[in-house]
Residue, then its C-alpha position, 0 to 999 in steps of 0.5 A: m500500500n502506497d501511503n502518502k500521508f507521511e510525505l512533505p507537502i509540495h509547493w510551487s517553489d518545489h520545481e524539482d519535486i513537481a517535475m519528479g511527480l510529473y515524470e512518475k505520472f507520465g513516464d516516457d509518454f512525453d519526451e523532451s520536445k513534447i514536454y516543451r510543447i505542453r500548453f501551460t493550461d494543461l501543465l497547470e491542471w496536471i500539477l494541481t492533481l499531483p499527490n501532496f501538492v498544496g499550491t493553488r491555481e492563483e499562486s501559479t505564475e508563468g515563471h513557475l511553470e517554465q521552471i517546472q517544464s525545464a525541470w521535467v525535461y531534466e528529470w526525463r533526461d536523467n531517466q533515459 
């Protein structure tokens, strides 16, 4: 049983943690070029559904989304 209640909450500034969560969720469904073509509206929705993510839609910024997108690419590269 995977119990997330003991994991720390994830905030908007936790770009690497969010990227790892996105990679765990989507795996190799998205490669580098596909990750950079994701619309920010879709990326925002996916982030908001990650386990232990406590940020809100209103707290998100384009800067956060750009950094998360880049961190996701690095996470994908590390797993190839």
